[in-house]
C-alpha positions as CSV (number, residue, x, y, z in Angstrom):
1,M,-3.6,9.7,5.4
2,R,-7.1,8.3,5.0
3,C,-8.7,4.7,5.0
4,R,-8.7,3.5,1.4
5,A,-12.0,1.8,2.0
6,C,-14.1,4.2,4.1
7,N,-12.3,7.4,3.7
8,S,-12.1,7.9,7.5
9,G,-9.0,9.3,9.0
10,P,-6.4,10.3,9.8
11,L,-5.1,6.9,10.2
12,G,-3.0,6.1,13.5
13,E,0.6,4.8,13.4
14,I,-0.2,1.1,13.5
15,E,-2.9,1.5,10.8
16,L,-0.2,3.4,8.6
17,A,2.4,0.7,9.3
18,R,0.3,-2.3,8.4
19,K,1.5,-4.1,5.3
20,D,0.1,-7.1,3.2
21,H,2.0,-10.2,3.9
22,K,2.1,-11.3,0.4
23,S,2.8,-8.2,-1.5
24,G,4.7,-6.1,1.0
25,E,2.5,-3.0,0.1
26,F,1.0,-0.7,2.7
27,L,-2.8,-1.5,3.3
28,D,-3.7,2.1,4.5
29,L,-7.0,0.6,6.0
30,C,-8.5,1.7,9.3
31,N,-8.8,-1.1,12.0
32,T,-12.4,-1.5,11.3
33,C,-12.0,-2.0,7.6
34,Y,-8.9,-4.2,8.2
35,T,-10.9,-6.5,10.4
36,V,-13.9,-6.6,7.8
37,S,-11.5,-7.5,5.2
38,N,-9.8,-10.1,7.1
39,R,-13.0,-11.7,8.0
40,A,-14.1,-11.8,4.2
41,I,-10.8,-13.4,3.3
42,I,-11.0,-16.1,6.0
43,A,-14.8,-16.7,5.0
44,Q,-13.8,-17.1,1.4
45,Q,-10.9,-19.5,2.2
46,Y,-13.2,-21.4,4.7
47,E,-15.9,-21.7,2.0
48,S,-13.4,-23.2,-0.5
49,L,-12.9,-26.0,1.9
50,Y,-16.4,-27.4,1.0
51,L,-16.3,-28.7,-2.6
52,D,-18.6,-31.0,-4.3
53,D,-17.5,-34.3,-5.8
54,S,-17.0,-33.0,-9.3
55,Q,-14.7,-30.3,-7.8
56,L,-12.7,-32.8,-5.6
57,D,-12.3,-35.1,-8.7
58,E,-10.9,-32.1,-10.7
59,L,-8.7,-31.0,-8.0
60,E,-7.4,-34.6,-7.5
61,F,-6.6,-34.9,-11.1
62,E,-4.7,-31.4,-11.2
63,L,-2.8,-32.4,-8.1
64,F,-1.7,-35.9,-9.5
65,N,-1.1,-35.1,-13.1
C-alpha cells in the first residue's frame, strides 16, 4: 500500500497499522506525511488558543447559556 498524501510506498508495518484515535480508521500515511499532518493539527489547535475579546465573549456566552 502507498501513502495517501504523497503516494510513496510501500508503507512499512508501523505505517500500515497506524489508526486515527477518534475514528479508528487506518491513516495510511508515511512517517513524513504523518509528522507534517500532526504538526499542522497542533498548530491549528495552538492558534485557536489565541482568541480576541469578541471571540472570548461569544465563547463565554455559549459555555454559560
